[in-house]
Backbone atoms as SQL, in Angstrom:
CREATE TABLE atoms (id INTEGER PRIMARY KEY, chain TEXT, resi INTEGER, resn TEXT, atom TEXT, x REAL, y REAL, z REAL);
INSERT INTO atoms VALUES
  (1, 'A', 1, 'MET', 'N', 95.244, 3.135, 21.636),
  (2, 'A', 1, 'MET', 'CA', 96.383, 2.486, 21.018),
  (3, 'A', 1, 'MET', 'C', 97.461, 2.317, 22.071),
  (4, 'A', 2, 'GLU', 'N', 98.234, 1.310, 21.894),
  (5, 'A', 2, 'GLU', 'CA', 99.315, 1.054, 22.825),
  (6, 'A', 2, 'GLU', 'C', 100.577, 1.777, 22.384),
  (7, 'A', 3, 'GLN', 'N', 101.463, 1.949, 23.327),
  (8, 'A', 3, 'GLN', 'CA', 102.764, 2.533, 23.024),
  (9, 'A', 3, 'GLN', 'C', 103.568, 1.549, 22.191),
  (10, 'A', 4, 'GLY', 'N', 104.473, 2.069, 21.362),
  (11, 'A', 4, 'GLY', 'CA', 105.390, 1.221, 20.620),
  (12, 'A', 4, 'GLY', 'C', 106.471, 0.707, 21.546),
  (13, 'A', 5, 'GLU', 'N', 107.262, -0.235, 21.071),
  (14, 'A', 5, 'GLU', 'CA', 108.317, -0.828, 21.902),
  (15, 'A', 5, 'GLU', 'C', 109.340, 0.214, 22.363),
  (16, 'A', 6, 'VAL', 'N', 109.731, 1.119, 21.480),
  (17, 'A', 6, 'VAL', 'CA', 110.708, 2.152, 21.849),
  (18, 'A', 6, 'VAL', 'C', 110.146, 3.037, 22.956),
  (19, 'A', 7, 'GLU', 'N', 108.905, 3.456, 22.777),
  (20, 'A', 7, 'GLU', 'CA', 108.275, 4.323, 23.778),
  (21, 'A', 7, 'GLU', 'C', 108.139, 3.607, 25.118),
  (22, 'A', 8, 'LYS', 'N', 107.808, 2.313, 25.075),
  (23, 'A', 8, 'LYS', 'CA', 107.696, 1.536, 26.321),
  (24, 'A', 8, 'LYS', 'C', 109.020, 1.531, 27.076),
  (25, 'A', 9, 'ARG', 'N', 110.115, 1.339, 26.332),
  (26, 'A', 9, 'ARG', 'CA', 111.437, 1.334, 26.990),
  (27, 'A', 9, 'ARG', 'C', 111.759, 2.692, 27.600),
  (28, 'A', 10, 'ILE', 'N', 111.418, 3.746, 26.887),
  (29, 'A', 10, 'ILE', 'CA', 111.668, 5.095, 27.402),
  (30, 'A', 10, 'ILE', 'C', 110.856, 5.330, 28.665),
  (31, 'A', 11, 'VAL', 'N', 109.585, 4.942, 28.655),
  (32, 'A', 11, 'VAL', 'CA', 108.731, 5.098, 29.833),
  (33, 'A', 11, 'VAL', 'C', 109.308, 4.308, 31.005),
  (34, 'A', 12, 'GLN', 'N', 109.727, 3.073, 30.748),
  (35, 'A', 12, 'GLN', 'CA', 110.307, 2.244, 31.809),
  (36, 'A', 12, 'GLN', 'C', 111.582, 2.873, 32.377),
  (37, 'A', 13, 'GLN', 'N', 112.447, 3.392, 31.496),
  (38, 'A', 13, 'GLN', 'CA', 113.683, 4.022, 31.954),
  (39, 'A', 13, 'GLN', 'C', 113.388, 5.266, 32.791),
  (40, 'A', 14, 'CYS', 'N', 112.420, 6.061, 32.357),
  (41, 'A', 14, 'CYS', 'CA', 112.064, 7.263, 33.112),
  (42, 'A', 14, 'CYS', 'C', 111.516, 6.900, 34.485),
  (43, 'A', 15, 'MET', 'N', 110.680, 5.870, 34.528),
  (44, 'A', 15, 'MET', 'CA', 110.120, 5.432, 35.809),
  (45, 'A', 15, 'MET', 'C', 111.230, 4.906, 36.720),
  (46, 'A', 16, 'ARG', 'N', 112.127, 4.109, 36.151),
  (47, 'A', 16, 'ARG', 'CA', 113.217, 3.528, 36.930),
  (48, 'A', 16, 'ARG', 'C', 114.140, 4.613, 37.491),
  (49, 'A', 17, 'ASP', 'N', 114.452, 5.612, 36.646),
  (50, 'A', 17, 'ASP', 'CA', 115.375, 6.668, 37.049),
  (51, 'A', 17, 'ASP', 'C', 114.686, 7.882, 37.654),
  (52, 'A', 18, 'LYS', 'N', 113.364, 7.766, 37.831),
  (53, 'A', 18, 'LYS', 'CA', 112.556, 8.853, 38.401),
  (54, 'A', 18, 'LYS', 'C', 112.746, 10.170, 37.646),
  (55, 'A', 19, 'LEU', 'N', 112.677, 10.066, 36.319),
  (56, 'A', 19, 'LEU', 'CA', 112.794, 11.228, 35.442),
  (57, 'A', 19, 'LEU', 'C', 111.438, 11.519, 34.810),
  (58, 'A', 20, 'PRO', 'N', 111.208, 12.769, 34.416),
  (59, 'A', 20, 'PRO', 'CA', 109.944, 13.070, 33.739),
  (60, 'A', 20, 'PRO', 'C', 109.935, 12.464, 32.330),
  (61, 'A', 21, 'LEU', 'N', 108.743, 12.175, 31.856),
  (62, 'A', 21, 'LEU', 'CA', 108.620, 11.645, 30.498),
  (63, 'A', 21, 'LEU', 'C', 108.945, 12.745, 29.488),
  (64, 'A', 22, 'PRO', 'N', 109.552, 12.383, 28.352),
  (65, 'A', 22, 'PRO', 'CA', 109.783, 13.379, 27.304),
  (66, 'A', 22, 'PRO', 'C', 108.446, 13.988, 26.855),
  (67, 'A', 23, 'ALA', 'N', 108.486, 15.247, 26.459),
  (68, 'A', 23, 'ALA', 'CA', 107.264, 15.973, 26.086),
  (69, 'A', 23, 'ALA', 'C', 106.492, 15.268, 24.976),
  (70, 'A', 24, 'LYS', 'N', 107.193, 14.673, 24.006),
  (71, 'A', 24, 'LYS', 'CA', 106.500, 14.013, 22.898),
  (72, 'A', 24, 'LYS', 'C', 105.695, 12.802, 23.370),
  (73, 'A', 25, 'ILE', 'N', 106.137, 12.152, 24.420),
  (74, 'A', 25, 'ILE', 'CA', 105.379, 11.022, 24.965),
  (75, 'A', 25, 'ILE', 'C', 104.296, 11.538, 25.904),
  (76, 'A', 26, 'GLN', 'N', 104.664, 12.499, 26.727),
  (77, 'A', 26, 'GLN', 'CA', 103.723, 13.054, 27.696),
  (78, 'A', 26, 'GLN', 'C', 102.523, 13.705, 27.009),
  (79, 'A', 27, 'ASN', 'N', 102.764, 14.364, 25.883),
  (80, 'A', 27, 'ASN', 'CA', 101.713, 15.096, 25.186),
  (81, 'A', 27, 'ASN', 'C', 101.229, 14.388, 23.927),
  (82, 'A', 28, 'ALA', 'N', 101.456, 13.090, 23.857),
  (83, 'A', 28, 'ALA', 'CA', 101.048, 12.335, 22.672),
  (84, 'A', 28, 'ALA', 'C', 99.535, 12.393, 22.522),
  (85, 'A', 29, 'PRO', 'N', 99.062, 12.560, 21.288),
  (86, 'A', 29, 'PRO', 'CA', 97.608, 12.606, 21.094),
  (87, 'A', 29, 'PRO', 'C', 96.973, 11.247, 21.355),
  (88, 'A', 30, 'GLU', 'N', 95.746, 11.276, 21.793),
  (89, 'A', 30, 'GLU', 'CA', 94.999, 10.035, 21.992),
  (90, 'A', 30, 'GLU', 'C', 93.990, 9.906, 20.862),
  (91, 'A', 31, 'LEU', 'N', 93.865, 8.703, 20.352),
  (92, 'A', 31, 'LEU', 'CA', 92.903, 8.463, 19.290),
  (93, 'A', 31, 'LEU', 'C', 91.513, 8.314, 19.895),
  (94, 'A', 32, 'PRO', 'N', 90.523, 8.946, 19.275),
  (95, 'A', 32, 'PRO', 'CA', 89.153, 8.756, 19.765),
  (96, 'A', 32, 'PRO', 'C', 88.754, 7.287, 19.663),
  (97, 'A', 33, 'LEU', 'N', 87.927, 6.859, 20.580),
  (98, 'A', 33, 'LEU', 'CA', 87.461, 5.486, 20.617),
  (99, 'A', 33, 'LEU', 'C', 86.868, 5.084, 19.263),
  (100, 'A', 34, 'GLY', 'N', 87.295, 3.959, 18.751),
  (101, 'A', 34, 'GLY', 'CA', 86.764, 3.456, 17.485),
  (102, 'A', 34, 'GLY', 'C', 87.552, 3.840, 16.252),
  (103, 'A', 35, 'THR', 'N', 88.585, 4.665, 16.410),
  (104, 'A', 35, 'THR', 'CA', 89.347, 5.096, 15.234),
  (105, 'A', 35, 'THR', 'C', 90.665, 4.340, 15.065),
  (106, 'A', 36, 'GLU', 'N', 90.971, 3.441, 15.986),
  (107, 'A', 36, 'GLU', 'CA', 92.231, 2.707, 15.908),
  (108, 'A', 36, 'GLU', 'C', 92.349, 1.922, 14.606),
  (109, 'A', 37, 'MET', 'N', 91.224, 1.354, 14.144),
  (110, 'A', 37, 'MET', 'CA', 91.225, 0.568, 12.915),
  (111, 'A', 37, 'MET', 'C', 91.699, 1.412, 11.737),
  (112, 'A', 38, 'PHE', 'N', 91.262, 2.660, 11.678),
  (113, 'A', 38, 'PHE', 'CA', 91.609, 3.530, 10.564),
  (114, 'A', 38, 'PHE', 'C', 93.088, 3.924, 10.612),
  (115, 'A', 39, 'TYR', 'N', 93.574, 4.191, 11.808),
  (116, 'A', 39, 'TYR', 'CA', 94.994, 4.539, 11.948),
  (117, 'A', 39, 'TYR', 'C', 95.867, 3.337, 11.610),
  (118, 'A', 40, 'SER', 'N', 95.483, 2.162, 12.062),
  (119, 'A', 40, 'SER', 'CA', 96.234, 0.942, 11.735),
  (120, 'A', 40, 'SER', 'C', 96.245, 0.694, 10.234),
  (121, 'A', 41, 'ALA', 'N', 95.102, 0.906, 9.592),
  (122, 'A', 41, 'ALA', 'CA', 95.019, 0.740, 8.138),
  (123, 'A', 41, 'ALA', 'C', 95.942, 1.733, 7.443),
  (124, 'A', 42, 'PHE', 'N', 95.945, 2.981, 7.911),
  (125, 'A', 42, 'PHE', 'CA', 96.835, 3.988, 7.322),
  (126, 'A', 42, 'PHE', 'C', 98.286, 3.556, 7.436),
  (127, 'A', 43, 'LEU', 'N', 98.679, 3.068, 8.607),
  (128, 'A', 43, 'LEU', 'CA', 100.067, 2.638, 8.784),
  (129, 'A', 43, 'LEU', 'C', 100.413, 1.484, 7.846),
  (130, 'A', 44, 'GLU', 'N', 99.504, 0.546, 7.677),
  (131, 'A', 44, 'GLU', 'CA', 99.743, -0.577, 6.766),
  (132, 'A', 44, 'GLU', 'C', 99.808, -0.106, 5.319),
  (133, 'A', 45, 'LEU', 'N', 98.895, 0.762, 4.933),
  (134, 'A', 45, 'LEU', 'CA', 98.825, 1.228, 3.550),
  (135, 'A', 45, 'LEU', 'C', 99.921, 2.227, 3.208),
  (136, 'A', 46, 'ASN', 'N', 100.525, 2.813, 4.209),
  (137, 'A', 46, 'ASN', 'CA', 101.604, 3.782, 4.006),
  (138, 'A', 46, 'ASN', 'C', 102.759, 3.172, 3.209),
  (139, 'A', 47, 'SER', 'N', 102.947, 1.874, 3.341),
  (140, 'A', 47, 'SER', 'CA', 104.046, 1.203, 2.635),
  (141, 'A', 47, 'SER', 'C', 103.711, 0.923, 1.168),
  (142, 'A', 48, 'CYS', 'N', 102.496, 1.217, 0.758),
  (143, 'A', 48, 'CYS', 'CA', 102.043, 0.915, -0.612),
  (144, 'A', 48, 'CYS', 'C', 102.111, 2.126, -1.534),
  (145, 'A', 49, 'ARG', 'N', 102.744, 3.182, -1.097),
  (146, 'A', 49, 'ARG', 'CA', 102.838, 4.386, -1.930),
  (147, 'A', 49, 'ARG', 'C', 103.699, 4.116, -3.157),
  (148, 'A', 50, 'PRO', 'N', 103.345, 4.717, -4.299),
  (149, 'A', 50, 'PRO', 'CA', 104.221, 4.597, -5.460),
  (150, 'A', 50, 'PRO', 'C', 105.503, 5.388, -5.213),
  (151, 'A', 51, 'SER', 'N', 106.588, 4.908, -5.749),
  (152, 'A', 51, 'SER', 'CA', 107.841, 5.645, -5.598),
  (153, 'A', 51, 'SER', 'C', 107.937, 6.687, -6.704),
  (154, 'A', 52, 'GLY', 'N', 108.677, 7.712, -6.446),
  (155, 'A', 52, 'GLY', 'CA', 108.829, 8.788, -7.415),
  (156, 'A', 52, 'GLY', 'C', 109.354, 10.013, -6.708),
  (157, 'A', 53, 'PHE', 'N', 109.123, 11.149, -7.303),
  (158, 'A', 53, 'PHE', 'CA', 109.587, 12.401, -6.711),
  (159, 'A', 53, 'PHE', 'C', 108.647, 12.789, -5.576),
  (160, 'A', 54, 'GLY', 'N', 109.190, 12.880, -4.388),
  (161, 'A', 54, 'GLY', 'CA', 108.381, 13.246, -3.240),
  (162, 'A', 54, 'GLY', 'C', 107.497, 12.096, -2.783),
  (163, 'A', 55, 'ILE', 'N', 106.700, 12.382, -1.796),
  (164, 'A', 55, 'ILE', 'CA', 105.801, 11.373, -1.242),
  (165, 'A', 55, 'ILE', 'C', 104.492, 11.420, -2.027),
  (166, 'A', 56, 'GLN', 'N', 104.181, 10.322, -2.663),
  (167, 'A', 56, 'GLN', 'CA', 102.973, 10.214, -3.486),
  (168, 'A', 56, 'GLN', 'C', 101.795, 9.768, -2.624),
  (169, 'A', 57, 'PRO', 'N', 100.571, 10.100, -3.036),
  (170, 'A', 57, 'PRO', 'CA', 99.396, 9.657, -2.272),
  (171, 'A', 57, 'PRO', 'C', 99.225, 8.142, -2.320),
  (172, 'A', 58, 'ILE', 'N', 98.586, 7.614, -1.300),
  (173, 'A', 58, 'ILE', 'CA', 98.233, 6.195, -1.294),
  (174, 'A', 58, 'ILE', 'C', 97.180, 6.003, -2.380),
  (175, 'A', 59, 'PRO', 'N', 97.400, 5.093, -3.329),
  (176, 'A', 59, 'PRO', 'CA', 96.443, 4.914, -4.422),
  (177, 'A', 59, 'PRO', 'C', 95.075, 4.431, -3.943),
  (178, 'A', 60, 'TRP', 'N', 94.048, 4.910, -4.634),
  (179, 'A', 60, 'TRP', 'CA', 92.667, 4.534, -4.352),
  (180, 'A', 60, 'TRP', 'C', 92.508, 3.018, -4.435),
  (181, 'A', 61, 'THR', 'N', 93.123, 2.400, -5.434),
  (182, 'A', 61, 'THR', 'CA', 92.982, 0.956, -5.638),
  (183, 'A', 61, 'THR', 'C', 93.554, 0.164, -4.468),
  (184, 'A', 62, 'VAL', 'N', 94.599, 0.673, -3.865),
  (185, 'A', 62, 'VAL', 'CA', 95.211, -0.008, -2.714),
  (186, 'A', 62, 'VAL', 'C', 94.263, 0.039, -1.517),
  (187, 'A', 63, 'ILE', 'N', 93.630, 1.176, -1.316),
  (188, 'A', 63, 'ILE', 'CA', 92.666, 1.300, -0.213),
  (189, 'A', 63, 'ILE', 'C', 91.484, 0.366, -0.455),
  (190, 'A', 64, 'LYS', 'N', 90.999, 0.323, -1.692),
  (191, 'A', 64, 'LYS', 'CA', 89.864, -0.543, -2.035),
  (192, 'A', 64, 'LYS', 'C', 90.231, -2.013, -1.826),
  (193, 'A', 65, 'ASP', 'N', 91.443, -2.398, -2.245),
  (194, 'A', 65, 'ASP', 'CA', 91.895, -3.781, -2.036),
  (195, 'A', 65, 'ASP', 'C', 91.949, -4.123, -0.546),
  (196, 'A', 66, 'TYR', 'N', 92.387, -3.169, 0.271),
  (197, 'A', 66, 'TYR', 'CA', 92.440, -3.364, 1.721),
  (198, 'A', 66, 'TYR', 'C', 91.027, -3.604, 2.266),
  (199, 'A', 67, 'CYS', 'N', 90.083, -2.784, 1.815),
  (200, 'A', 67, 'CYS', 'CA', 88.686, -2.930, 2.259),
  (201, 'A', 67, 'CYS', 'C', 88.136, -4.298, 1.871),
  (202, 'A', 68, 'ASN', 'N', 88.406, -4.718, 0.644),
  (203, 'A', 68, 'ASN', 'CA', 87.937, -6.029, 0.178),
  (204, 'A', 68, 'ASN', 'C', 88.589, -7.159, 0.969),
  (205, 'A', 69, 'ALA', 'N', 89.887, -7.059, 1.200),
  (206, 'A', 69, 'ALA', 'CA', 90.613, -8.108, 1.924),
  (207, 'A', 69, 'ALA', 'C', 90.110, -8.254, 3.358),
  (208, 'A', 70, 'HIS', 'N', 89.683, -7.145, 3.952),
  (209, 'A', 70, 'HIS', 'CA', 89.186, -7.170, 5.329),
  (210, 'A', 70, 'HIS', 'C', 87.660, -7.280, 5.389),
  (211, 'A', 71, 'GLU', 'N', 87.046, -7.489, 4.235),
  (212, 'A', 71, 'GLU', 'CA', 85.598, -7.691, 4.124),
  (213, 'A', 71, 'GLU', 'C', 84.794, -6.595, 4.833),
  (214, 'A', 72, 'LEU', 'N', 85.172, -5.341, 4.578),
  (215, 'A', 72, 'LEU', 'CA', 84.455, -4.226, 5.180),
  (216, 'A', 72, 'LEU', 'C', 83.143, -3.996, 4.434),
  (217, 'A', 73, 'ASP', 'N', 82.117, -3.615, 5.174),
  (218, 'A', 73, 'ASP', 'CA', 80.843, -3.308, 4.520),
  (219, 'A', 73, 'ASP', 'C', 80.927, -1.906, 3.898),
  (220, 'A', 74, 'ASP', 'N', 79.854, -1.476, 3.257),
  (221, 'A', 74, 'ASP', 'CA', 79.866, -0.194, 2.540),
  (222, 'A', 74, 'ASP', 'C', 80.162, 0.988, 3.466),
  (223, 'A', 75, 'GLU', 'N', 79.550, 0.997, 4.633),
  (224, 'A', 75, 'GLU', 'CA', 79.761, 2.112, 5.570),
  (225, 'A', 75, 'GLU', 'C', 81.196, 2.124, 6.095),
  (226, 'A', 76, 'GLU', 'N', 81.713, 0.959, 6.451),
  (227, 'A', 76, 'GLU', 'CA', 83.100, 0.878, 6.924),
  (228, 'A', 76, 'GLU', 'C', 84.071, 1.280, 5.817),
  (229, 'A', 77, 'THR', 'N', 83.772, 0.877, 4.588),
  (230, 'A', 77, 'THR', 'CA', 84.629, 1.235, 3.449),
  (231, 'A', 77, 'THR', 'C', 84.638, 2.740, 3.250),
  (232, 'A', 78, 'GLU', 'N', 83.466, 3.350, 3.299),
  (233, 'A', 78, 'GLU', 'CA', 83.381, 4.810, 3.154),
  (234, 'A', 78, 'GLU', 'C', 84.163, 5.509, 4.262),
  (235, 'A', 79, 'ASP', 'N', 84.018, 5.043, 5.493),
  (236, 'A', 79, 'ASP', 'CA', 84.749, 5.621, 6.625),
  (237, 'A', 79, 'ASP', 'C', 86.251, 5.442, 6.454),
  (238, 'A', 80, 'LEU', 'N', 86.657, 4.244, 6.037),
  (239, 'A', 80, 'LEU', 'CA', 88.086, 3.981, 5.879),
  (240, 'A', 80, 'LEU', 'C', 88.682, 4.894, 4.806),
  (241, 'A', 81, 'PHE', 'N', 87.979, 5.055, 3.688),
  (242, 'A', 81, 'PHE', 'CA', 88.462, 5.968, 2.647),
  (243, 'A', 81, 'PHE', 'C', 88.611, 7.380, 3.201),
  (244, 'A', 82, 'PHE', 'N', 87.622, 7.840, 3.942),
  (245, 'A', 82, 'PHE', 'CA', 87.677, 9.189, 4.502),
  (246, 'A', 82, 'PHE', 'C', 88.884, 9.362, 5.419),
  (247, 'A', 83, 'PHE', 'N', 89.035, 8.463, 6.384),
  (248, 'A', 83, 'PHE', 'CA', 90.104, 8.617, 7.361),
  (249, 'A', 83, 'PHE', 'C', 91.491, 8.410, 6.748),
  (250, 'A', 84, 'VAL', 'N', 91.640, 7.400, 5.915),
  (251, 'A', 84, 'VAL', 'CA', 92.959, 7.134, 5.331),
  (252, 'A', 84, 'VAL', 'C', 93.376, 8.282, 4.407),
  (253, 'A', 85, 'THR', 'N', 92.469, 8.762, 3.567),
  (254, 'A', 85, 'THR', 'CA', 92.851, 9.864, 2.681),
  (255, 'A', 85, 'THR', 'C', 93.098, 11.150, 3.462),
  (256, 'A', 86, 'SER', 'N', 92.375, 11.364, 4.553),
  (257, 'A', 86, 'SER', 'CA', 92.613, 12.547, 5.399),
  (258, 'A', 86, 'SER', 'C', 93.972, 12.454, 6.081),
  (259, 'A', 87, 'LEU', 'N', 94.266, 11.300, 6.667),
  (260, 'A', 87, 'LEU', 'CA', 95.576, 11.105, 7.291),
  (261, 'A', 87, 'LEU', 'C', 96.689, 11.227, 6.265),
  (262, 'A', 88, 'ASP', 'N', 96.455, 10.676, 5.087),
  (263, 'A', 88, 'ASP', 'CA', 97.447, 10.722, 4.019),
  (264, 'A', 88, 'ASP', 'C', 97.741, 12.163, 3.610),
  (265, 'A', 89, 'ARG', 'N', 96.703, 12.981, 3.471),
  (266, 'A', 89, 'ARG', 'CA', 96.884, 14.383, 3.094),
  (267, 'A', 89, 'ARG', 'C', 97.726, 15.125, 4.140),
  (268, 'A', 90, 'VAL', 'N', 97.392, 14.946, 5.406),
  (269, 'A', 90, 'VAL', 'CA', 98.129, 15.612, 6.485),
  (270, 'A', 90, 'VAL', 'C', 99.576, 15.108, 6.517),
  (271, 'A', 91, 'PHE', 'N', 99.762, 13.812, 6.340),
  (272, 'A', 91, 'PHE', 'CA', 101.097, 13.213, 6.328),
  (273, 'A', 91, 'PHE', 'C', 101.953, 13.825, 5.220),
  (274, 'A', 92, 'ARG', 'N', 101.385, 13.936, 4.007),
  (275, 'A', 92, 'ARG', 'CA', 102.129, 14.489, 2.877),
  (276, 'A', 92, 'ARG', 'C', 102.413, 15.976, 3.071),
  (277, 'A', 93, 'GLU', 'N', 101.447, 16.726, 3.612),
  (278, 'A', 93, 'GLU', 'CA', 101.658, 18.154, 3.885),
  (279, 'A', 93, 'GLU', 'C', 102.786, 18.354, 4.894),
  (280, 'A', 94, 'TYR', 'N', 102.794, 17.532, 5.931),
  (281, 'A', 94, 'TYR', 'CA', 103.842, 17.614, 6.949),
  (282, 'A', 94, 'TYR', 'C', 105.218, 17.393, 6.321),
  (283, 'A', 95, 'HIS', 'N', 105.337, 16.352, 5.516),
  (284, 'A', 95, 'HIS', 'CA', 106.632, 16.047, 4.912),
  (285, 'A', 95, 'HIS', 'C', 107.025, 17.079, 3.858),
  (286, 'A', 96, 'GLU', 'N', 106.044, 17.647, 3.182),
  (287, 'A', 96, 'GLU', 'CA', 106.334, 18.695, 2.207),
  (288, 'A', 96, 'GLU', 'C', 106.896, 19.933, 2.914),
  (289, 'A', 97, 'LYS', 'N', 106.263, 20.344, 4.021),
  (290, 'A', 97, 'LYS', 'CA', 106.751, 21.497, 4.791),
  (291, 'A', 97, 'LYS', 'C', 108.143, 21.213, 5.342),
  (292, 'A', 98, 'LYS', 'N', 108.342, 20.012, 5.823),
  (293, 'A', 98, 'LYS', 'CA', 109.627, 19.613, 6.395),
  (294, 'A', 98, 'LYS', 'C', 110.734, 19.670, 5.325),
  (295, 'A', 99, 'SER', 'N', 110.429, 19.228, 4.111),
  (296, 'A', 99, 'SER', 'CA', 111.450, 19.224, 3.048),
  (297, 'A', 99, 'SER', 'C', 111.724, 20.647, 2.558),
  (298, 'A', 100, 'ARG', 'N', 110.728, 21.538, 2.607),
  (299, 'A', 100, 'ARG', 'CA', 110.954, 22.939, 2.206),
  (300, 'A', 100, 'ARG', 'C', 111.900, 23.654, 3.164),
  (301, 'A', 101, 'LYS', 'N', 111.843, 23.272, 4.449),
  (302, 'A', 101, 'LYS', 'CA', 112.714, 23.895, 5.441),
  (303, 'A', 101, 'LYS', 'C', 114.177, 23.550, 5.214),
  (304, 'A', 102, 'LYS', 'N', 114.417, 22.372, 4.638),
  (305, 'A', 102, 'LYS', 'CA', 115.793, 21.945, 4.366),
  (306, 'A', 102, 'LYS', 'C', 116.296, 22.707, 3.184);
């Protein structure tokens, strides 16, 4: 995956000013080859959460609609469901822990 625009500017500024990269950029995780599609899908589907108290899970129907719209085959659909729901669970757990600290 490529860096976002903000991260690119930070990298450029650090290079220009001969400063070390911030730890969050330097130690950013790398996605295993072939998983970019699933992460991109998660980011797109993240905006489809129902509103309510706290962060709600991405609905199953929204994931299925995404698979249909992108004409994924059965294996790709199964993989996408696995990765998106796994990312979604970790995302919600992170935000739940973060809100408890406040």
